[in-house]
A tleap script that builds the chain and sets N, CA, C and O, in Angstrom:
source leaprc.protein.ff14SB
mol = sequence {
  NMET MET HIE MET GLU LEU LEU ASP PHE VAL
  GLU LYS GLU LEU GLY ILE ASP ARG ILE ILE
  ASN PRO ASP LEU ALA THR ALA ASN ALA MET
  VAL LYS TYR LEU TRP GLU ASP LEU ALA TYR
  PHE SER GLY GLU PHE ALA ASN GLY LYS ILE
  LYS GLU GLY ILE CLEU
}
set mol.1.N position { -32.575 11.725 41.445 }
set mol.1.CA position { -32.158 12.661 40.508 }
set mol.1.C position { -32.372 11.805 39.162 }
set mol.1.O position { -32.230 10.584 39.093 }
set mol.2.N position { -32.721 12.619 38.151 }
set mol.2.CA position { -32.840 12.025 36.788 }
set mol.2.C position { -31.557 11.714 36.282 }
set mol.2.O position { -30.482 12.138 36.706 }
set mol.3.N position { -31.782 10.841 35.221 }
set mol.3.CA position { -30.172 10.369 34.515 }
set mol.3.C position { -29.810 11.512 33.937 }
set mol.3.O position { -28.696 11.810 34.368 }
set mol.4.N position { -30.270 12.441 33.038 }
set mol.4.CA position { -29.655 13.369 32.493 }
set mol.4.C position { -28.954 14.598 33.426 }
set mol.4.O position { -28.048 15.349 33.065 }
set mol.5.N position { -29.605 14.577 34.658 }
set mol.5.CA position { -29.210 15.551 35.711 }
set mol.5.C position { -27.933 14.908 36.191 }
set mol.5.O position { -26.894 15.562 36.291 }
set mol.6.N position { -28.015 13.544 36.508 }
set mol.6.CA position { -26.827 12.821 37.104 }
set mol.6.C position { -25.641 12.986 36.097 }
set mol.6.O position { -24.514 13.049 36.588 }
set mol.7.N position { -25.783 13.064 34.698 }
set mol.7.CA position { -24.645 12.936 33.736 }
set mol.7.C position { -24.005 14.329 33.781 }
set mol.7.O position { -22.783 14.452 33.691 }
set mol.8.N position { -24.980 15.570 33.945 }
set mol.8.CA position { -24.618 16.658 34.144 }
set mol.8.C position { -23.769 17.076 35.356 }
set mol.8.O position { -22.785 17.808 35.261 }
set mol.9.N position { -24.130 16.665 36.253 }
set mol.9.CA position { -23.448 16.372 37.641 }
set mol.9.C position { -21.825 15.937 37.569 }
set mol.9.O position { -20.830 16.510 38.013 }
set mol.10.N position { -21.990 14.605 36.775 }
set mol.10.CA position { -20.806 13.951 36.825 }
set mol.10.C position { -19.819 14.654 35.952 }
set mol.10.O position { -18.632 14.683 36.273 }
set mol.11.N position { -20.294 15.268 34.772 }
set mol.11.CA position { -19.556 15.932 33.792 }
set mol.11.C position { -18.847 17.252 34.647 }
set mol.11.O position { -17.656 17.332 34.949 }
set mol.12.N position { -19.897 18.240 34.944 }
set mol.12.CA position { -19.251 19.617 35.580 }
set mol.12.C position { -18.650 19.402 36.938 }
set mol.12.O position { -17.776 20.228 37.200 }
set mol.13.N position { -18.908 18.429 37.957 }
set mol.13.CA position { -18.541 18.424 39.403 }
set mol.13.C position { -17.314 17.445 39.266 }
set mol.13.O position { -16.352 17.637 40.009 }
set mol.14.N position { -17.294 16.591 38.521 }
set mol.14.CA position { -16.243 15.376 38.649 }
set mol.14.C position { -15.224 15.666 37.508 }
set mol.14.O position { -14.082 15.214 37.604 }
set mol.15.N position { -15.625 16.451 36.366 }
set mol.15.CA position { -14.683 16.742 35.431 }
set mol.15.C position { -14.531 15.388 34.571 }
set mol.15.O position { -13.461 15.194 33.993 }
set mol.16.N position { -15.551 14.469 34.473 }
set mol.16.CA position { -15.548 13.138 33.665 }
set mol.16.C position { -16.397 13.481 32.556 }
set mol.16.O position { -17.554 13.853 32.750 }
set mol.17.N position { -15.786 13.358 31.142 }
set mol.17.CA position { -16.477 13.611 29.904 }
set mol.17.C position { -17.019 12.568 29.262 }
set mol.17.O position { -17.532 12.858 28.182 }
set mol.18.N position { -17.078 11.140 29.676 }
set mol.18.CA position { -17.660 10.209 28.998 }
set mol.18.C position { -18.088 9.426 29.959 }
set mol.18.O position { -17.437 9.391 31.003 }
set mol.19.N position { -19.157 8.709 29.832 }
set mol.19.CA position { -19.907 7.710 30.749 }
set mol.19.C position { -20.467 6.485 30.081 }
set mol.19.O position { -21.446 6.613 29.345 }
set mol.20.N position { -19.918 5.307 30.281 }
set mol.20.CA position { -20.495 4.186 29.466 }
set mol.20.C position { -21.687 3.462 30.173 }
set mol.20.O position { -21.537 2.923 31.270 }
set mol.21.N position { -22.649 3.468 29.630 }
set mol.21.CA position { -24.061 2.565 30.367 }
set mol.21.C position { -23.751 1.050 30.119 }
set mol.21.O position { -23.729 0.534 29.002 }
set mol.22.N position { -23.543 0.485 31.153 }
set mol.22.CA position { -23.298 -0.867 30.887 }
set mol.22.C position { -24.504 -1.738 30.488 }
set mol.22.O position { -24.414 -2.818 29.904 }
set mol.23.N position { -25.529 -1.195 30.837 }
set mol.23.CA position { -26.869 -1.907 30.282 }
set mol.23.C position { -26.833 -1.674 28.610 }
set mol.23.O position { -26.828 -2.603 27.801 }
set mol.24.N position { -26.814 -0.566 28.340 }
set mol.24.CA position { -27.041 -0.226 26.855 }
set mol.24.C position { -25.876 -0.838 26.187 }
set mol.24.O position { -26.017 -1.461 25.134 }
set mol.25.N position { -24.692 -0.680 26.777 }
set mol.25.CA position { -23.529 -1.200 25.959 }
set mol.25.C position { -23.846 -2.672 25.651 }
set mol.25.O position { -23.736 -3.121 24.511 }
set mol.26.N position { -24.183 -3.300 26.545 }
set mol.26.CA position { -24.510 -4.902 26.497 }
set mol.26.C position { -25.631 -5.100 25.785 }
set mol.26.O position { -25.594 -6.210 25.253 }
set mol.27.N position { -26.820 -4.375 25.494 }
set mol.27.CA position { -27.718 -4.517 24.661 }
set mol.27.C position { -27.391 -4.155 23.090 }
set mol.27.O position { -27.954 -4.735 22.161 }
set mol.28.N position { -26.473 -3.191 22.925 }
set mol.28.CA position { -26.053 -2.907 21.592 }
set mol.28.C position { -25.166 -4.038 21.207 }
set mol.28.O position { -25.233 -4.471 20.057 }
set mol.29.N position { -24.306 -4.578 22.106 }
set mol.29.CA position { -23.364 -5.792 21.613 }
set mol.29.C position { -24.018 -6.729 21.249 }
set mol.29.O position { -23.623 -7.344 20.259 }
set mol.30.N position { -25.577 -7.267 22.119 }
set mol.30.CA position { -26.156 -8.349 21.615 }
set mol.30.C position { -27.133 -7.979 20.357 }
set mol.30.O position { -27.528 -8.911 19.656 }
set mol.31.N position { -27.443 -6.938 20.121 }
set mol.31.CA position { -28.321 -6.751 18.576 }
set mol.31.C position { -27.024 -6.897 17.482 }
set mol.31.O position { -27.044 -7.591 16.465 }
set mol.32.N position { -26.097 -6.211 17.874 }
set mol.32.CA position { -25.076 -6.407 16.701 }
set mol.32.C position { -24.692 -7.943 16.472 }
set mol.32.O position { -24.651 -8.378 15.321 }
set mol.33.N position { -24.456 -8.633 17.394 }
set mol.33.CA position { -24.100 -10.218 17.346 }
set mol.33.C position { -25.333 -10.695 16.722 }
set mol.33.O position { -25.224 -11.588 15.882 }
set mol.34.N position { -26.389 -10.274 16.981 }
set mol.34.CA position { -27.765 -10.913 16.316 }
set mol.34.C position { -27.551 -10.781 14.798 }
set mol.34.O position { -27.391 -11.631 13.922 }
set mol.35.N position { -27.608 -9.185 14.771 }
set mol.35.CA position { -27.777 -9.128 13.319 }
set mol.35.C position { -26.749 -9.561 12.455 }
set mol.35.O position { -27.016 -9.852 11.289 }
set mol.36.N position { -25.251 -9.658 13.039 }
set mol.36.CA position { -24.356 -10.403 12.178 }
set mol.36.C position { -24.709 -12.073 11.882 }
set mol.36.O position { -24.467 -12.606 10.798 }
set mol.37.N position { -25.197 -12.640 12.809 }
set mol.37.CA position { -25.442 -14.209 12.708 }
set mol.37.C position { -26.509 -14.274 11.615 }
set mol.37.O position { -26.473 -15.052 10.662 }
set mol.38.N position { -27.633 -13.209 11.900 }
set mol.38.CA position { -28.694 -13.595 10.963 }
set mol.38.C position { -28.532 -12.922 9.755 }
set mol.38.O position { -29.389 -13.243 8.932 }
set mol.39.N position { -27.642 -12.012 9.328 }
set mol.39.CA position { -27.417 -11.674 8.003 }
set mol.39.C position { -26.850 -12.832 7.192 }
set mol.39.O position { -26.778 -12.726 5.968 }
set mol.40.N position { -26.445 -13.935 7.823 }
set mol.40.CA position { -26.091 -14.971 6.914 }
set mol.40.C position { -26.832 -16.217 6.975 }
set mol.40.O position { -26.452 -17.302 6.535 }
set mol.41.N position { -28.074 -15.926 7.642 }
set mol.41.CA position { -28.868 -17.066 7.560 }
set mol.41.C position { -29.682 -17.258 6.307 }
set mol.41.O position { -30.211 -16.272 5.793 }
set mol.42.N position { -29.822 -18.468 5.774 }
set mol.42.CA position { -30.884 -18.395 4.731 }
set mol.42.C position { -31.190 -20.035 4.647 }
set mol.42.O position { -30.399 -20.871 5.084 }
set mol.43.N position { -32.341 -20.326 4.077 }
set mol.43.CA position { -32.707 -21.601 4.079 }
set mol.43.C position { -33.587 -21.842 2.883 }
set mol.43.O position { -34.194 -20.941 2.305 }
set mol.44.N position { -33.620 -23.190 2.527 }
set mol.44.CA position { -34.359 -23.809 1.422 }
set mol.44.C position { -35.432 -24.638 1.849 }
set mol.44.O position { -35.174 -25.623 2.540 }
set mol.45.N position { -36.537 -24.384 1.546 }
set mol.45.CA position { -37.579 -25.515 1.990 }
set mol.45.C position { -38.537 -25.973 0.867 }
set mol.45.O position { -38.679 -25.300 -0.154 }
set mol.46.N position { -39.295 -27.323 1.116 }
set mol.46.CA position { -40.157 -27.580 0.329 }
set mol.46.C position { -39.204 -28.120 -1.446 }
set mol.46.O position { -39.624 -27.879 -2.578 }
set mol.47.N position { -38.103 -28.746 -1.129 }
set mol.47.CA position { -37.273 -29.018 -2.207 }
set mol.47.C position { -37.080 -27.863 -3.123 }
set mol.47.O position { -37.258 -27.986 -4.335 }
set mol.48.N position { -36.672 -26.595 -2.495 }
set mol.48.CA position { -36.446 -25.393 -3.482 }
set mol.48.C position { -37.546 -24.411 -3.692 }
set mol.48.O position { -37.373 -23.257 -4.085 }
set mol.49.N position { -38.804 -25.013 -3.371 }
set mol.49.CA position { -39.977 -24.172 -3.497 }
set mol.49.C position { -40.193 -23.053 -2.818 }
set mol.49.O position { -40.764 -22.058 -3.265 }
set mol.50.N position { -39.684 -23.205 -1.581 }
set mol.50.CA position { -39.624 -22.008 -0.630 }
set mol.50.C position { -38.223 -21.493 -0.247 }
set mol.50.O position { -37.524 -22.270 0.404 }
set mol.51.N position { -37.751 -20.356 -0.546 }
set mol.51.CA position { -36.417 -19.866 -0.254 }
set mol.51.C position { -36.689 -18.771 0.921 }
set mol.51.O position { -37.650 -18.006 0.835 }
set mol.52.N position { -35.766 -18.738 2.054 }
set mol.52.CA position { -35.973 -17.982 3.113 }
set mol.52.C position { -34.371 -17.395 3.343 }
set mol.52.O position { -33.367 -18.081 3.155 }
set mol.53.N position { -34.372 -16.105 3.750 }
set mol.53.CA position { -33.275 -15.650 3.835 }
set mol.53.C position { -33.213 -13.933 4.513 }
set mol.53.O position { -34.077 -13.097 4.245 }
set mol.54.N position { -32.206 -13.708 5.269 }
set mol.54.CA position { -32.080 -12.291 5.637 }
set mol.54.C position { -30.882 -11.695 5.263 }
set mol.54.O position { -29.838 -12.059 5.804 }
set mol.55.N position { -30.890 -10.750 4.336 }
set mol.55.CA position { -29.605 -10.101 4.046 }
set mol.55.C position { -29.324 -8.595 4.504 }
set mol.55.O position { -28.241 -8.065 4.253 }
savepdb mol mol.pdb
quit
């Protein structure tokens, strides 16, 4: 059974209206965590001649 067919079955036959995909939820949490940390990263190199940052 394909993923969308399985979702339709669960919704119609079992009356469940929301399913959380644990793999997708984990991946989304990891991306959010990484972006929050990287948003505050900045660096200065070569005595201020080179500046790096992600905002």
